[in-house]
N, CA, C and O atoms as a GROMACS GRO file, in nm:
protein
  588
    1UNK      N    1   9.296  11.819  -0.518
    1UNK     CA    2   9.190  11.819  -0.421
    1UNK      C    3   9.212  11.942  -0.330
    1UNK      O    4   9.322  11.963  -0.278
    2UNK      N    5   9.109  12.021  -0.312
    2UNK     CA    6   9.118  12.142  -0.230
    2UNK      C    7   9.140  12.106  -0.084
    2UNK      O    8   9.100  11.998  -0.039
    3UNK      N    9   9.204  12.198  -0.010
    3UNK     CA   10   9.240  12.173   0.130
    3UNK      C   11   9.116  12.135   0.212
    3UNK      O   12   9.123  12.045   0.296
    4UNK      N   13   9.003  12.204   0.190
    4UNK     CA   14   8.881  12.173   0.266
    4UNK      C   15   8.832  12.031   0.238
    4UNK      O   16   8.791  11.959   0.329
    5UNK      N   17   8.838  11.992   0.110
    5UNK     CA   18   8.795  11.856   0.074
    5UNK      C   19   8.888  11.751   0.131
    5UNK      O   20   8.844  11.643   0.170
    6UNK      N   21   9.015  11.783   0.136
    6UNK     CA   22   9.113  11.691   0.196
    6UNK      C   23   9.083  11.674   0.344
    6UNK      O   24   9.084  11.561   0.396
    7UNK      N   25   9.058  11.784   0.414
    7UNK     CA   26   9.028  11.774   0.557
    7UNK      C   27   8.900  11.695   0.580
    7UNK      O   28   8.891  11.614   0.673
    8UNK      N   29   8.799  11.717   0.495
    8UNK     CA   30   8.674  11.640   0.508
    8UNK      C   31   8.700  11.491   0.484
    8UNK      O   32   8.646  11.406   0.555
    9UNK      N   33   8.780  11.460   0.385
    9UNK     CA   34   8.813  11.319   0.356
    9UNK      C   35   8.891  11.256   0.472
    9UNK      O   36   8.868  11.141   0.507
   10UNK      N   37   8.984  11.333   0.531
   10UNK     CA   38   9.058  11.282   0.647
   10UNK      C   39   8.965  11.257   0.764
   10UNK      O   40   8.977  11.156   0.833
   11UNK      N   41   8.871  11.350   0.786
   11UNK     CA   42   8.775  11.332   0.896
   11UNK      C   43   8.688  11.211   0.873
   11UNK      O   44   8.661  11.134   0.966
   12UNK      N   45   8.643  11.192   0.749
   12UNK     CA   46   8.559  11.076   0.719
   12UNK      C   47   8.640  10.948   0.736
   12UNK      O   48   8.588  10.847   0.784
   13UNK      N   49   8.765  10.952   0.698
   13UNK     CA   50   8.851  10.834   0.712
   13UNK      C   51   8.866  10.796   0.860
   13UNK      O   52   8.856  10.679   0.896
   14UNK      N   53   8.891  10.895   0.945
   14UNK     CA   54   8.902  10.869   1.089
   14UNK      C   55   8.770  10.811   1.141
   14UNK      O   56   8.771  10.716   1.219
   15UNK      N   57   8.661  10.866   1.099
   15UNK     CA   58   8.532  10.816   1.143
   15UNK      C   59   8.510  10.671   1.098
   15UNK      O   60   8.454  10.591   1.172
   16UNK      N   61   8.555  10.637   0.978
   16UNK     CA   62   8.545  10.500   0.931
   16UNK      C   63   8.628  10.406   1.018
   16UNK      O   64   8.584  10.297   1.052
   17UNK      N   65   8.748  10.450   1.054
   17UNK     CA   66   8.832  10.366   1.140
   17UNK      C   67   8.772  10.353   1.280
   17UNK      O   68   8.788  10.249   1.344
   18UNK      N   69   8.705  10.455   1.327
   18UNK     CA   70   8.636  10.442   1.458
   18UNK      C   71   8.525  10.339   1.449
   18UNK      O   72   8.508  10.256   1.539
   19UNK      N   73   8.448  10.344   1.340
   19UNK     CA   74   8.341  10.245   1.318
   19UNK      C   75   8.400  10.104   1.308
   19UNK      O   76   8.347  10.008   1.363
   20UNK      N   77   8.511  10.095   1.237
   20UNK     CA   78   8.578   9.968   1.220
   20UNK      C   79   8.627   9.912   1.355
   20UNK      O   80   8.622   9.791   1.379
   21UNK      N   81   8.673  10.000   1.441
   21UNK     CA   82   8.717   9.962   1.575
   21UNK      C   83   8.600   9.907   1.657
   21UNK      O   84   8.613   9.805   1.725
   22UNK      N   85   8.487   9.974   1.649
   22UNK     CA   86   8.367   9.927   1.720
   22UNK      C   87   8.320   9.792   1.665
   22UNK      O   88   8.279   9.704   1.740
   23UNK      N   89   8.327   9.778   1.534
   23UNK     CA   90   8.288   9.651   1.473
   23UNK      C   91   8.387   9.538   1.511
   23UNK      O   92   8.347   9.423   1.527
   24UNK      N   93   8.515   9.572   1.525
   24UNK     CA   94   8.613   9.474   1.567
   24UNK      C   95   8.584   9.426   1.709
   24UNK      O   96   8.601   9.307   1.738
   25UNK      N   97   8.540   9.517   1.796
   25UNK     CA   98   8.505   9.476   1.932
   25UNK      C   99   8.382   9.387   1.930
   25UNK      O  100   8.376   9.289   2.005
   26UNK      N  101   8.285   9.419   1.848
   26UNK     CA  102   8.165   9.338   1.834
   26UNK      C  103   8.201   9.201   1.774
   26UNK      O  104   8.147   9.098   1.815
   27UNK      N  105   8.291   9.202   1.680
   27UNK     CA  106   8.338   9.077   1.619
   27UNK      C  107   8.401   8.988   1.726
   27UNK      O  108   8.375   8.868   1.731
   28UNK      N  109   8.484   9.048   1.810
   28UNK     CA  110   8.551   8.971   1.917
   28UNK      C  111   8.447   8.904   2.007
   28UNK      O  112   8.460   8.787   2.043
   29UNK      N  113   8.345   8.979   2.042
   29UNK     CA  114   8.238   8.922   2.128
   29UNK      C  115   8.171   8.802   2.059
   29UNK      O  116   8.147   8.700   2.123
   30UNK      N  117   8.142   8.815   1.931
   30UNK     CA  118   8.076   8.706   1.858
   30UNK      C  119   8.170   8.587   1.842
   30UNK      O  120   8.124   8.473   1.848
   31UNK      N  121   8.298   8.610   1.824
   31UNK     CA  122   8.394   8.500   1.814
   31UNK      C  123   8.399   8.427   1.947
   31UNK      O  124   8.395   8.304   1.950
   32UNK      N  125   8.408   8.501   2.057
   32UNK     CA  126   8.416   8.439   2.189
   32UNK      C  127   8.290   8.358   2.221
   32UNK      O  128   8.299   8.251   2.282
   33UNK      N  129   8.174   8.408   2.180
   33UNK     CA  130   8.047   8.342   2.209
   33UNK      C  131   8.007   8.240   2.101
   33UNK      O  132   7.902   8.177   2.111
   34UNK      N  133   8.091   8.226   1.998
   34UNK     CA  134   8.067   8.133   1.888
   34UNK      C  135   7.935   8.161   1.818
   34UNK      O  136   7.862   8.067   1.784
   35UNK      N  137   7.904   8.287   1.795
   35UNK     CA  138   7.782   8.327   1.724
   35UNK      C  139   7.818   8.347   1.577
   35UNK      O  140   7.855   8.458   1.536
   36UNK      N  141   7.808   8.243   1.501
   36UNK     CA  142   7.852   8.246   1.361
   36UNK      C  143   7.772   8.341   1.275
   36UNK      O  144   7.829   8.420   1.200
   37UNK      N  145   7.640   8.334   1.286
   37UNK     CA  146   7.555   8.421   1.202
   37UNK      C  147   7.581   8.568   1.232
   37UNK      O  148   7.594   8.649   1.141
   38UNK      N  149   7.588   8.602   1.360
   38UNK     CA  150   7.613   8.741   1.400
   38UNK      C  151   7.751   8.784   1.354
   38UNK      O  152   7.769   8.898   1.312
   39UNK      N  153   7.848   8.694   1.361
   39UNK     CA  154   7.984   8.724   1.315
   39UNK      C  155   7.985   8.755   1.165
   39UNK      O  156   8.053   8.848   1.122
   40UNK      N  157   7.912   8.678   1.089
   40UNK     CA  158   7.906   8.702   0.945
   40UNK      C  159   7.844   8.839   0.914
   40UNK      O  160   7.887   8.907   0.821
   41UNK      N  161   7.743   8.878   0.992
   41UNK     CA  162   7.684   9.009   0.972
   41UNK      C  163   7.783   9.120   1.001
   41UNK      O  164   7.790   9.218   0.928
   42UNK      N  165   7.861   9.104   1.108
   42UNK     CA  166   7.962   9.203   1.143
   42UNK      C  167   8.068   9.210   1.032
   42UNK      O  168   8.113   9.318   0.996
   43UNK      N  169   8.107   9.095   0.981
   43UNK     CA  170   8.208   9.093   0.874
   43UNK      C  171   8.158   9.164   0.748
   43UNK      O  172   8.236   9.230   0.679
   44UNK      N  173   8.031   9.150   0.720
   44UNK     CA  174   7.972   9.221   0.604
   44UNK      C  175   7.978   9.371   0.626
   44UNK      O  176   8.013   9.446   0.534
   45UNK      N  177   7.945   9.415   0.747
   45UNK     CA  178   7.949   9.558   0.779
   45UNK      C  179   8.092   9.610   0.772
   45UNK      O  180   8.118   9.719   0.723
   46UNK      N  181   8.186   9.528   0.822
   46UNK     CA  182   8.326   9.569   0.817
   46UNK      C  183   8.371   9.584   0.671
   46UNK      O  184   8.445   9.676   0.637
   47UNK      N  185   8.326   9.494   0.586
   47UNK     CA  186   8.368   9.501   0.445
   47UNK      C  187   8.316   9.629   0.382
   47UNK      O  188   8.386   9.692   0.303
   48UNK      N  189   8.194   9.668   0.415
   48UNK     CA  190   8.139   9.794   0.361
   48UNK      C  191   8.224   9.913   0.406
   48UNK      O  192   8.251  10.004   0.328
   49UNK      N  193   8.264   9.913   0.533
   49UNK     CA  194   8.348  10.024   0.585
   49UNK      C  195   8.485  10.019   0.516
   49UNK      O  196   8.539  10.124   0.480
   50UNK      N  197   8.540   9.900   0.499
   50UNK     CA  198   8.669   9.888   0.433
   50UNK      C  199   8.662   9.934   0.288
   50UNK      O  200   8.757   9.994   0.237
   51UNK      N  201   8.552   9.908   0.222
   51UNK     CA  202   8.534   9.957   0.085
   51UNK      C  203   8.536  10.110   0.082
   51UNK      O  204   8.597  10.170  -0.005
   52UNK      N  205   8.469  10.170   0.178
   52UNK     CA  206   8.467  10.317   0.185
   52UNK      C  207   8.606  10.370   0.213
   52UNK      O  208   8.649  10.469   0.154
   53UNK      N  209   8.678  10.305   0.305
   53UNK     CA  210   8.815  10.348   0.335
   53UNK      C  211   8.903  10.337   0.209
   53UNK      O  212   8.986  10.424   0.184
   54UNK      N  213   8.884  10.233   0.133
   54UNK     CA  214   8.959  10.216   0.008
   54UNK      C  215   8.934  10.330  -0.090
   54UNK      O  216   9.027  10.378  -0.154
   55UNK      N  217   8.809  10.372  -0.099
   55UNK     CA  218   8.775  10.484  -0.185
   55UNK      C  219   8.840  10.613  -0.135
   55UNK      O  220   8.894  10.690  -0.214
   56UNK      N  221   8.833  10.634  -0.004
   56UNK     CA  222   8.896  10.754   0.054
   56UNK      C  223   9.046  10.751   0.035
   56UNK      O  224   9.107  10.854   0.003
   57UNK      N  225   9.107  10.636   0.053
   57UNK     CA  226   9.252  10.624   0.037
   57UNK      C  227   9.297  10.657  -0.107
   57UNK      O  228   9.402  10.717  -0.129
   58UNK      N  229   9.214  10.616  -0.202
   58UNK     CA  230   9.248  10.648  -0.342
   58UNK      C  231   9.251  10.799  -0.363
   58UNK      O  232   9.339  10.852  -0.431
   59UNK      N  233   9.154  10.868  -0.304
   59UNK     CA  234   9.152  11.014  -0.316
   59UNK      C  235   9.262  11.083  -0.239
   59UNK      O  236   9.308  11.189  -0.279
   60UNK      N  237   9.304  11.023  -0.128
   60UNK     CA  238   9.403  11.085  -0.042
   60UNK      C  239   9.546  11.038  -0.068
   60UNK      O  240   9.639  11.089  -0.008
   61UNK      N  241   9.564  10.943  -0.157
   61UNK     CA  242   9.696  10.883  -0.175
   61UNK      C  243   9.802  10.988  -0.217
   61UNK      O  244   9.914  10.985  -0.168
   62UNK      N  245   9.765  11.079  -0.307
   62UNK     CA  246   9.861  11.180  -0.351
   62UNK      C  247   9.902  11.272  -0.237
   62UNK      O  248  10.019  11.309  -0.224
   63UNK      N  249   9.805  11.309  -0.154
   63UNK     CA  250   9.831  11.397  -0.039
   63UNK      C  251   9.920  11.324   0.061
   63UNK      O  252  10.015  11.381   0.114
   64UNK      N  253   9.889  11.196   0.087
   64UNK     CA  254   9.966  11.122   0.187
   64UNK      C  255  10.109  11.096   0.141
   64UNK      O  256  10.200  11.085   0.223
   65UNK      N  257  10.128  11.085   0.009
   65UNK     CA  258  10.264  11.067  -0.043
   65UNK      C  259  10.349  11.189  -0.021
   65UNK      O  260  10.471  11.180  -0.004
   66UNK      N  261  10.284  11.304  -0.021
   66UNK     CA  262  10.355  11.431   0.000
   66UNK      C  263  10.302  11.498   0.127
   66UNK      O  264  10.274  11.618   0.129
   67UNK      N  265  10.290  11.418   0.232
   67UNK     CA  266  10.228  11.463   0.356
   67UNK      C  267  10.296  11.586   0.415
   67UNK      O  268  10.229  11.681   0.453
   68UNK      N  269  10.428  11.583   0.423
   68UNK     CA  270  10.501  11.696   0.484
   68UNK      C  271  10.476  11.826   0.407
   68UNK      O  272  10.458  11.932   0.466
   69UNK      N  273  10.476  11.815   0.278
   69UNK     CA  274  10.450  11.931   0.196
   69UNK      C  275  10.305  11.982   0.215
   69UNK      O  276  10.280  12.102   0.223
   70UNK      N  277  10.213  11.888   0.224
   70UNK     CA  278  10.073  11.925   0.243
   70UNK      C  279  10.054  11.997   0.376
   70UNK      O  280   9.997  12.106   0.378
   71UNK      N  281  10.100  11.938   0.487
   71UNK     CA  282  10.076  11.998   0.618
   71UNK      C  283  10.154  12.130   0.633
   71UNK      O  284  10.113  12.218   0.709
   72UNK      N  285  10.264  12.144   0.564
   72UNK     CA  286  10.340  12.269   0.571
   72UNK      C  287  10.260  12.384   0.512
   72UNK      O  288  10.279  12.500   0.550
   73UNK      N  289  10.170  12.352   0.421
   73UNK     CA  290  10.088  12.458   0.359
   73UNK      C  291   9.963  12.492   0.438
   73UNK      O  292   9.888  12.581   0.398
   74UNK      N  293   9.939  12.423   0.548
   74UNK     CA  294   9.819  12.448   0.630
   74UNK      C  295   9.852  12.550   0.741
   74UNK      O  296   9.967  12.567   0.782
   75UNK      N  297   9.744  12.619   0.787
   75UNK     CA  298   9.763  12.707   0.902
   75UNK      C  299   9.779  12.620   1.027
   75UNK      O  300   9.755  12.500   1.022
   76UNK      N  301   9.819  12.680   1.136
   76UNK     CA  302   9.851  12.606   1.259
   76UNK      C  303   9.740  12.516   1.309
   76UNK      O  304   9.765  12.402   1.345
   77UNK      N  305   9.617  12.566   1.312
   77UNK     CA  306   9.504  12.487   1.363
   77UNK      C  307   9.477  12.367   1.273
   77UNK      O  308   9.462  12.255   1.322
   78UNK      N  309   9.470  12.389   1.143
   78UNK     CA  310   9.443  12.279   1.048
   78UNK      C  311   9.560  12.181   1.044
   78UNK      O  312   9.540  12.061   1.027
   79UNK      N  313   9.681  12.230   1.060
   79UNK     CA  314   9.797  12.142   1.063
   79UNK      C  315   9.786  12.047   1.181
   79UNK      O  316   9.807  11.926   1.167
   80UNK      N  317   9.752  12.102   1.298
   80UNK     CA  318   9.736  12.020   1.419
   80UNK      C  319   9.624  11.918   1.401
   80UNK      O  320   9.638  11.802   1.440
   81UNK      N  321   9.512  11.962   1.343
   81UNK     CA  322   9.399  11.872   1.322
   81UNK      C  323   9.436  11.758   1.226
   81UNK      O  324   9.404  11.642   1.249
   82UNK      N  325   9.504  11.795   1.118
   82UNK     CA  326   9.544  11.694   1.018
   82UNK      C  327   9.640  11.593   1.077
   82UNK      O  328   9.626  11.473   1.056
   83UNK      N  329   9.738  11.642   1.152
   83UNK     CA  330   9.835  11.551   1.216
   83UNK      C  331   9.766  11.462   1.318
   83UNK      O  332   9.795  11.342   1.325
   84UNK      N  333   9.673  11.518   1.396
   84UNK     CA  334   9.601  11.440   1.498
   84UNK      C  335   9.516  11.332   1.430
   84UNK      O  336   9.508  11.219   1.479
   85UNK      N  337   9.454  11.364   1.319
   85UNK     CA  338   9.371  11.265   1.249
   85UNK      C  339   9.458  11.152   1.196
   85UNK      O  340   9.420  11.036   1.202
   86UNK      N  341   9.574  11.186   1.143
   86UNK     CA  342   9.664  11.083   1.092
   86UNK      C  343   9.713  10.993   1.204
   86UNK      O  344   9.719  10.871   1.188
   87UNK      N  345   9.748  11.052   1.317
   87UNK     CA  346   9.794  10.974   1.433
   87UNK      C  347   9.681  10.884   1.483
   87UNK      O  348   9.704  10.766   1.512
   88UNK      N  349   9.560  10.937   1.494
   88UNK     CA  350   9.446  10.857   1.538
   88UNK      C  351   9.418  10.743   1.444
   88UNK      O  352   9.389  10.631   1.487
   89UNK      N  353   9.425  10.770   1.314
   89UNK     CA  354   9.401  10.667   1.214
   89UNK      C  355   9.502  10.552   1.230
   89UNK      O  356   9.464  10.435   1.227
   90UNK      N  357   9.627  10.587   1.248
   90UNK     CA  358   9.732  10.485   1.263
   90UNK      C  359   9.710  10.404   1.393
   90UNK      O  360   9.724  10.282   1.393
   91UNK      N  361   9.675  10.471   1.501
   91UNK     CA  362   9.652  10.405   1.627
   91UNK      C  363   9.532  10.310   1.618
   91UNK      O  364   9.538  10.197   1.668
   92UNK      N  365   9.424  10.356   1.556
   92UNK     CA  366   9.306  10.272   1.538
   92UNK      C  367   9.339  10.150   1.451
   92UNK      O  368   9.297  10.038   1.481
   93UNK      N  369   9.413  10.173   1.344
   93UNK     CA  370   9.451  10.064   1.255
   93UNK      C  371   9.533   9.960   1.328
   93UNK      O  372   9.513   9.840   1.310
   94UNK      N  373   9.625  10.004   1.412
   94UNK     CA  374   9.707   9.911   1.491
   94UNK      C  375   9.620   9.834   1.588
   94UNK      O  376   9.637   9.713   1.602
   95UNK      N  377   9.528   9.900   1.654
   95UNK     CA  378   9.436   9.836   1.750
   95UNK      C  379   9.350   9.733   1.678
   95UNK      O  380   9.332   9.622   1.729
   96UNK      N  381   9.295   9.766   1.564
   96UNK     CA  382   9.210   9.676   1.487
   96UNK      C  383   9.287   9.555   1.441
   96UNK      O  384   9.238   9.442   1.448
   97UNK      N  385   9.409   9.578   1.393
   97UNK     CA  386   9.493   9.469   1.346
   97UNK      C  387   9.524   9.370   1.459
   97UNK      O  388   9.519   9.248   1.440
   98UNK      N  389   9.557   9.424   1.575
   98UNK     CA  390   9.587   9.339   1.691
   98UNK      C  391   9.462   9.258   1.730
   98UNK      O  392   9.472   9.139   1.758
   99UNK      N  393   9.346   9.321   1.733
   99UNK     CA  394   9.222   9.251   1.768
   99UNK      C  395   9.193   9.141   1.667
   99UNK      O  396   9.149   9.032   1.705
  100UNK      N  397   9.216   9.168   1.539
  100UNK     CA  398   9.193   9.067   1.437
  100UNK      C  399   9.288   8.949   1.453
  100UNK      O  400   9.248   8.834   1.432
  101UNK      N  401   9.413   8.975   1.489
  101UNK     CA  402   9.509   8.866   1.513
  101UNK      C  403   9.461   8.779   1.629
  101UNK      O  404   9.465   8.656   1.622
  102UNK      N  405   9.417   8.844   1.736
  102UNK     CA  406   9.369   8.771   1.852
  102UNK      C  407   9.247   8.686   1.818
  102UNK      O  408   9.236   8.571   1.861
  103UNK      N  409   9.155   8.744   1.740
  103UNK     CA  410   9.037   8.668   1.699
  103UNK      C  411   9.073   8.550   1.610
  103UNK      O  412   9.012   8.443   1.619
  104UNK      N  413   9.172   8.570   1.524
  104UNK     CA  414   9.217   8.460   1.438
  104UNK      C  415   9.273   8.345   1.522
  104UNK      O  416   9.251   8.228   1.491
  105UNK      N  417   9.345   8.378   1.628
  105UNK     CA  418   9.397   8.273   1.718
  105UNK      C  419   9.285   8.200   1.789
  105UNK      O  420   9.288   8.078   1.803
  106UNK      N  421   9.186   8.276   1.834
  106UNK     CA  422   9.071   8.214   1.902
  106UNK      C  423   8.997   8.122   1.806
  106UNK      O  424   8.959   8.011   1.843
  107UNK      N  425   8.975   8.169   1.682
  107UNK     CA  426   8.905   8.086   1.584
  107UNK      C  427   8.985   7.959   1.552
  107UNK      O  428   8.928   7.852   1.532
  108UNK      N  429   9.117   7.972   1.546
  108UNK     CA  430   9.202   7.857   1.520
  108UNK      C  431   9.190   7.755   1.634
  108UNK      O  432   9.181   7.635   1.610
  109UNK      N  433   9.189   7.803   1.758
  109UNK     CA  434   9.173   7.714   1.872
  109UNK      C  435   9.035   7.646   1.870
  109UNK      O  436   9.023   7.527   1.900
  110UNK      N  437   8.933   7.722   1.834
  110UNK     CA  438   8.798   7.665   1.825
  110UNK      C  439   8.793   7.557   1.717
  110UNK      O  440   8.729   7.453   1.734
  111UNK      N  441   8.860   7.583   1.608
  111UNK     CA  442   8.865   7.485   1.496
  111UNK      C  443   8.933   7.357   1.542
  111UNK      O  444   8.884   7.248   1.514
  112UNK      N  445   9.046   7.369   1.613
  112UNK     CA  446   9.116   7.252   1.663
  112UNK      C  447   9.031   7.175   1.763
  112UNK      O  448   9.027   7.052   1.762
  113UNK      N  449   8.964   7.248   1.848
  113UNK     CA  450   8.876   7.187   1.948
  113UNK      C  451   8.763   7.111   1.881
  113UNK      O  452   8.731   6.999   1.921
  114UNK      N  453   8.703   7.172   1.780
  114UNK     CA  454   8.595   7.106   1.708
  114UNK      C  455   8.646   6.981   1.637
  114UNK      O  456   8.577   6.879   1.633
  115UNK      N  457   8.766   6.988   1.582
  115UNK     CA  458   8.826   6.872   1.517
  115UNK      C  459   8.846   6.758   1.615
  115UNK      O  460   8.821   6.642   1.581
  116UNK      N  461   8.891   6.789   1.736
  116UNK     CA  462   8.908   6.686   1.840
  116UNK      C  463   8.773   6.624   1.877
  116UNK      O  464   8.762   6.503   1.895
  117UNK      N  465   8.671   6.710   1.888
  117UNK     CA  466   8.537   6.660   1.923
  117UNK      C  467   8.484   6.567   1.816
  117UNK      O  468   8.423   6.464   1.847
  118UNK      N  469   8.505   6.601   1.690
  118UNK     CA  470   8.458   6.518   1.580
  118UNK      C  471   8.532   6.384   1.582
  118UNK      O  472   8.471   6.278   1.561
  119UNK      N  473   8.661   6.389   1.608
  119UNK     CA  474   8.740   6.266   1.614
  119UNK      C  475   8.693   6.179   1.728
  119UNK      O  476   8.680   6.058   1.712
  120UNK      N  477   8.668   6.238   1.843
  120UNK     CA  478   8.619   6.162   1.959
  120UNK      C  479   8.481   6.099   1.930
  120UNK      O  480   8.455   5.986   1.969
  121UNK      N  481   8.395   6.172   1.862
  121UNK     CA  482   8.262   6.119   1.829
  121UNK      C  483   8.275   6.003   1.733
  121UNK      O  484   8.205   5.902   1.747
  122UNK      N  485   8.365   6.015   1.634
  122UNK     CA  486   8.386   5.906   1.538
  122UNK      C  487   8.442   5.781   1.608
  122UNK      O  488   8.402   5.669   1.580
  123UNK      N  489   8.536   5.805   1.702
  123UNK     CA  490   8.593   5.692   1.777
  123UNK      C  491   8.486   5.629   1.865
  123UNK      O  492   8.484   5.506   1.879
  124UNK      N  493   8.399   5.709   1.924
  124UNK     CA  494   8.294   5.657   2.010
  124UNK      C  495   8.196   5.572   1.928
  124UNK      O  496   8.150   5.468   1.974
  125UNK      N  497   8.164   5.616   1.807
  125UNK     CA  498   8.076   5.538   1.718
  125UNK      C  499   8.138   5.403   1.685
  125UNK      O  500   8.071   5.300   1.684
  126UNK      N  501   8.268   5.405   1.659
  126UNK     CA  502   8.337   5.282   1.627
  126UNK      C  503   8.337   5.185   1.746
  126UNK      O  504   8.318   5.065   1.731
  127UNK      N  505   8.358   5.240   1.865
  127UNK     CA  506   8.356   5.158   1.987
  127UNK      C  507   8.216   5.098   2.003
  127UNK      O  508   8.202   4.980   2.034
  128UNK      N  509   8.112   5.179   1.982
  128UNK     CA  510   7.974   5.129   1.994
  128UNK      C  511   7.947   5.019   1.892
  128UNK      O  512   7.883   4.920   1.925
  129UNK      N  513   7.993   5.035   1.773
  129UNK     CA  514   7.974   4.931   1.670
  129UNK      C  515   8.045   4.802   1.709
  129UNK      O  516   7.990   4.693   1.697
  130UNK      N  517   8.168   4.818   1.756
  130UNK     CA  518   8.246   4.700   1.795
  130UNK      C  519   8.179   4.629   1.912
  130UNK      O  520   8.170   4.506   1.915
  131UNK      N  521   8.131   4.707   2.009
  131UNK     CA  522   8.062   4.649   2.124
  131UNK      C  523   7.936   4.576   2.078
  131UNK      O  524   7.911   4.463   2.119
  132UNK      N  525   7.858   4.640   1.993
  132UNK     CA  526   7.733   4.579   1.946
  132UNK      C  527   7.761   4.451   1.870
  132UNK      O  528   7.689   4.352   1.886
  133UNK      N  529   7.867   4.450   1.788
  133UNK     CA  530   7.900   4.330   1.711
  133UNK      C  531   7.944   4.217   1.807
  133UNK      O  532   7.907   4.101   1.788
  134UNK      N  533   8.023   4.253   1.909
  134UNK     CA  534   8.069   4.152   2.005
  134UNK      C  535   7.953   4.100   2.090
  134UNK      O  536   7.947   3.981   2.121
  135UNK      N  537   7.863   4.188   2.128
  135UNK     CA  538   7.755   4.150   2.218
  135UNK      C  539   7.643   4.076   2.146
  135UNK      O  540   7.587   3.982   2.201
  136UNK      N  541   7.611   4.117   2.027
  136UNK     CA  542   7.493   4.062   1.958
  136UNK      C  543   7.526   3.986   1.831
  136UNK      O  544   7.438   3.930   1.767
  137UNK      N  545   7.651   3.984   1.796
  137UNK     CA  546   7.691   3.916   1.675
  137UNK      C  547   7.669   4.006   1.554
  137UNK      O  548   7.608   4.113   1.563
  138UNK      N  549   7.718   3.962   1.445
  138UNK     CA  550   7.704   4.040   1.322
  138UNK      C  551   7.570   4.011   1.261
  138UNK      O  552   7.535   3.895   1.240
  139UNK      N  553   7.494   4.112   1.234
  139UNK     CA  554   7.360   4.095   1.175
  139UNK      C  555   7.375   4.072   1.027
  139UNK      O  556   7.451   4.140   0.958
  140UNK      N  557   7.302   3.975   0.979
  140UNK     CA  558   7.301   3.951   0.836
  140UNK      C  559   7.174   4.016   0.779
  140UNK      O  560   7.068   4.011   0.840
  141UNK      N  561   7.189   4.073   0.667
  141UNK     CA  562   7.071   4.136   0.608
  141UNK      C  563   6.964   4.032   0.575
  141UNK      O  564   6.996   3.923   0.530
  142UNK      N  565   6.839   4.066   0.596
  142UNK     CA  566   6.730   3.973   0.571
  142UNK      C  567   6.680   3.981   0.426
  142UNK      O  568   6.610   3.892   0.378
  143UNK      N  569   6.719   4.087   0.360
  143UNK     CA  570   6.673   4.105   0.224
  143UNK      C  571   6.794   4.109   0.132
  143UNK      O  572   6.894   4.174   0.161
  144UNK      N  573   6.783   4.041   0.024
  144UNK     CA  574   6.893   4.042  -0.074
  144UNK      C  575   6.866   4.155  -0.171
  144UNK      O  576   6.777   4.146  -0.256
  145UNK      N  577   6.944   4.261  -0.158
  145UNK     CA  578   6.924   4.378  -0.242
  145UNK      C  579   6.985   4.362  -0.380
  145UNK      O  580   6.967   4.448  -0.466
  146UNK      N  581   7.056   4.255  -0.401
  146UNK     CA  582   7.121   4.232  -0.530
  146UNK      C  583   7.019   4.190  -0.636
  146UNK      O  584   7.044   4.207  -0.755
  147UNK      N  585   6.905   4.134  -0.594
  147UNK     CA  586   6.807   4.087  -0.692
  147UNK      C  587   6.728   4.199  -0.749
  147UNK      O  588   6.642   4.177  -0.834
   0.00000   0.00000   0.00000
């Protein structure tokens, strides 16, 4: 891959991670507000960006394996740009990963809360049935469905 194409791929990769970071922030908002449909849309967009990053990574994998050799062959300005893009990519990836962990914890808490609410509703129904049976007696069916 020519040096210019590598630099373009690195730039596109950084831009993808920036988009992913913005989508992670939007995802966090939807998780907090319990907007399931909007969250699913954000996740679809994130998957598209991740697919593009995967494609870029395949093309850049050889360069990244020999990163020191690659940047040593660049002039000073391009070397600084390439190093800055790699640093920014790593920082964004760390930020996105941390945000995803936090969202996973929030979703887990929401799931537990919903489970408690379902259990309380089921217990309340049982209490209502027991009360109705005690207050009004057990109703016998008026129709024999066995016939």
